[in-house]
C-alpha positions in Angstrom: 146.5 86.0 66.9 145.1 86.5 63.4 142.5 84.4 61.5 142.7 83.9 57.7 139.7 82.6 55.7 140.3 81.3 52.2 137.3 80.4 50.0 138.5 78.0 47.4 136.6 76.0 44.8 136.8 72.7 46.7 136.7 74.0 50.3 137.1 76.8 52.9 140.4 76.9 54.8 140.7 78.7 58.2 144.2 79.5 59.4 145.4 80.8 62.8 148.7 82.6 62.8 150.6 84.6 65.5 152.5 87.9 65.4 155.5 86.1 64.0 153.4 84.6 61.2 153.8 81.1 62.6 150.9 78.8 61.8 149.1 77.8 65.1 146.2 75.8 63.7 144.0 75.1 60.7 140.5 74.1 59.9 138.7 73.0 56.8 135.2 72.8 55.4 134.5 70.9 52.1 132.6 72.3 49.1 131.1 70.7 46.0 130.6 72.2 42.5 127.3 71.8 40.7 127.5 71.3 36.9 123.8 71.2 35.7 124.8 71.6 32.0 128.1 71.2 30.0 130.3 74.2 30.6 128.4 75.3 33.7 130.0 75.6 37.1 128.0 76.8 40.1 128.0 76.9 43.9 125.3 77.8 46.5 126.7 80.7 48.6 124.9 79.2 51.6 127.4 76.3 51.4 130.3 78.8 51.6 129.0 79.9 55.0 128.4 76.4 56.2 132.0 75.4 55.2 133.3 78.5 56.9 131.4 77.6 60.1 132.8 74.1 59.9 136.4 75.3 59.5 136.1 77.8 62.4 134.4 75.3 64.6 137.3 72.9 64.1 139.7 75.7 65.2 137.6 76.5 68.2 137.6 72.8 69.2 141.4 72.5 68.8 142.6 76.0 69.8 140.0 77.8 71.8 142.3 80.1 73.7 144.2 81.1 70.6 141.0 81.7 68.6 139.8 84.0 71.5 143.0 86.1 71.1 142.3 86.9 67.4 142.7 90.6 66.7 141.9 90.7 63.0 140.6 88.6 60.1 141.9 88.4 56.6 139.9 87.1 53.5 141.0 85.5 50.3 139.1 83.5 47.7 138.3 82.3 44.3 137.9 85.1 41.8 135.4 86.2 39.2 132.3 84.5 40.6 128.9 86.3 40.2 127.0 86.3 43.5 123.7 88.1 42.8 121.7 89.6 45.7 118.3 91.4 45.9 117.4 94.4 48.0 117.3 92.2 51.2 120.7 90.6 50.4 118.9 87.4 49.5 120.9 85.3 47.0 118.9 85.2 43.7 120.5 82.2 42.1 123.6 79.9 42.5 126.9 81.7 42.0 128.3 81.3 38.5 132.0 80.4 39.1 135.3 81.4 37.6 135.5 78.2 35.5 132.0 78.5 34.0 132.2 79.1 30.3 128.5 79.6 29.3 129.0 83.3 28.7 131.5 83.0 25.8 129.2 84.7 23.3 128.6 87.6 25.7 132.3 87.8 26.5 133.2 88.2 22.8 130.6 90.9 22.4 131.9 92.9 25.3 135.5 92.4 24.2 134.6 93.8 20.8 133.8 97.1 22.6 137.3 98.8 22.7 136.6 100.5 26.0 136.9 97.2 27.9 140.5 96.5 27.0 141.4 100.2 27.2 140.1 100.6 30.8 140.7 97.1 32.2 143.9 96.2 30.5 142.5 92.8 29.8 140.6 90.7 27.2 137.1 90.0 28.4 137.2 86.3 29.1 134.1 84.1 29.7 135.3 83.4 33.2 135.2 87.1 34.2 132.2 88.5 36.0 130.8 91.1 33.6 129.9 88.6 30.8 128.1 86.4 33.3 125.8 89.3 34.1 125.2 89.8 30.4 124.2 86.2 30.2 121.8 86.4 33.1 120.2 89.5 31.5 119.6 87.6 28.3 118.6 84.2 29.7 117.2 84.9 33.2 115.7 88.4 32.8 113.4 88.1 35.8 116.4 87.4 38.0 118.4 90.2 36.4 115.6 92.7 37.2 115.9 91.9 40.9 119.6 92.4 41.2 120.6 95.0 43.8 124.2 94.0 44.5 126.8 91.9 42.7 129.5 90.5 45.0 132.5 88.3 44.4 132.6 85.1 46.4 134.9 86.2 49.3 133.0 89.4 49.6 129.8 87.5 50.2 131.7 85.9 53.2 132.5 89.5 54.2 128.8 90.4 54.1 128.1 87.5 56.4 131.0 88.5 58.7 130.3 92.3 58.8 126.9 93.1 57.3 128.7 95.4 54.7 129.1 95.4 50.9 132.8 95.9 50.4 135.4 94.6 48.0 139.1 95.4 47.3 141.2 96.0 44.2 142.8 92.7 43.3 139.6 90.7 43.2 137.6 93.5 41.6 140.1 93.8 38.8 138.9 90.4 37.6 135.3 91.6 36.9 135.9 93.5 33.7 134.2 96.5 35.4 137.3 98.0 37.1 139.5 100.8 35.7 142.6 98.8 36.7 145.0 101.7 36.2 142.9 104.1 38.3 141.7 101.5 40.8 138.0 102.5 40.6 134.8 101.2 39.1 134.3 102.3 35.5 130.8 103.6 35.0 130.8 103.2 31.3 131.7 99.5 31.5 129.0 98.9 34.1 126.5 100.7 31.8 127.5 98.3 29.0 126.0 95.5 31.1 123.0 97.6 32.2 124.4 98.1 35.7 125.8 101.1 37.6 127.9 101.8 40.7 125.0 101.3 43.1 125.1 97.6 42.1 128.7 97.4 43.2 130.3 97.1 46.6 132.5 100.0 47.9 136.2 99.6 47.3 139.2 99.6 49.6 142.8 98.5 49.3 143.6 95.0 50.4 145.5 96.2 53.5 142.7 98.5 54.7 139.9 97.8 57.1 136.8 96.6 55.4 134.2 96.2 58.2 134.2 94.8 61.7 133.1 91.3 63.0 129.4 91.2 63.9 128.6 90.6 67.5 126.5 87.4 66.9 129.5 85.6 65.2 131.9 87.0 67.7 129.9 85.5 70.6 129.6 82.2 68.9 133.3 81.9 68.3 134.5 83.5 71.5 136.2 86.4 69.6 136.0 90.1 70.4 133.2 91.9 68.6 134.1 94.5 66.0 137.6 93.3 65.3 138.7 94.5 61.8 138.2 92.4 58.7 141.0 93.3 56.2 140.1 94.1 52.6 142.1 91.0 51.7 142.7 89.7 48.2 141.8 87.4 45.3 143.4 84.0 45.8 146.5 84.4 43.7 147.3 87.9 45.0 146.9 86.6 48.5 149.3 83.8 47.8 151.7 86.3 46.3 151.6 88.3 49.5 152.2 85.2 51.6 155.3 84.3 49.5 156.6 87.9 49.4 155.9 88.2 45.6 155.0 91.9 45.8 158.0 93.7 44.1 159.0 94.0 40.5 161.1 91.0 39.3 159.4 88.5 41.6 157.2 85.7 40.3 155.8 82.3 41.1 154.1 79.3 39.5 151.0 77.7 41.1 149.5 74.4 40.1 146.0 73.7 41.6 142.6 73.4 40.0 143.9 76.1 37.7 147.5 76.8 36.7 149.0 80.2 37.2 152.2 82.0 36.3 152.2 85.2 38.4 154.6 88.2 38.2 154.5 91.3 40.5 154.8 94.7 38.9 155.7 98.1 40.4 153.4 99.9 37.9 150.4 99.3 35.6 151.7 97.4 32.5 148.7 96.2 30.4 149.2 94.1 27.3 145.7 92.7 26.6 146.7 91.3 23.2 149.0 88.8 24.9 146.0 87.3 26.8 148.0 87.9 30.0 145.9 89.2 32.8 146.9 92.6 34.3 145.3 93.1 37.7 145.7 95.3 40.8 147.8 93.7 43.5 146.6 93.5 47.0 149.0 96.2 48.2 148.3 99.9 47.4 149.8 101.3 44.1 151.1 97.9 42.9 149.9 95.6 40.1 150.6 92.2 38.8 150.4 90.1 35.6 149.1 86.5 35.4 149.0 83.8 32.8 146.2 81.3 33.6 145.0 77.9 32.4 141.7 76.5 33.7 142.9 72.9 34.1 146.2 72.1 35.8 146.4 69.3 38.4 143.5 67.5 36.8 145.7 67.1 33.7 148.5 65.7 35.9 146.1 63.4 37.6 145.0 62.0 34.2 148.6 61.6 33.1 149.5 59.7 36.3 146.5 57.4 35.9 147.5 56.6 32.3 151.2 56.1 33.1 150.8 54.5 36.5 
């Protein structure tokens, strides 16, 4: 048995599958988004853990024997969020989410630095992580001064599961700090936002082991302690793996909170001027391109209400 955890914007999903990739059971924990000002979008990382606990408790209640047989855990989740931790791994402020647009001025300033498009293969968009940190430095300097680690949302769940600061390539490619062609952190881009590699998690490929399950959680859920947590993937790269969209010439369309056109590539093919994202895929030595809009199904919901 295998357990998958997906941290979405509106909830956490937990999925049990067997060796044949047959779905055995599922659990869910709901999440809310806080919007304290126009253009802001935040979540409390503590709520991610609560929702994960709820989803796994649902699985334990419905499939206790199958959950006990889990041999590995996979992670996927919403991309780009800025989860800021101090030296004790305490969360310093609510996570600034992917659909938060407050850092548009900072994003434009970073994008004007030619190193960003050259190394990341992407325009620096306000939704990406780096401009969020530039905004925090300017507007919340006391918080910025305490930052010891910056984690993406699913990697905060990994910290809870394993006690380790680890990320993988597909999610990290959406930060504006990754050299996407070389699949490594770019020190010069980190320095442009007054950070360095010690503020970043270590990196693995999505298919690699990225920590083992802590004994405390293993005992609570009835799972073997130390089972591997996979590197995992950002949400769209994970969906692509699930659908087999991993080779050149394969693509899909996804309509959710956001809208995505996703195409897998066998090599690194950046074209930042097109505004198409070029990111690492979750599999080693593969990449993908994505066209994204922030509002997809909400637009369809609005249309259906108007038209009946």
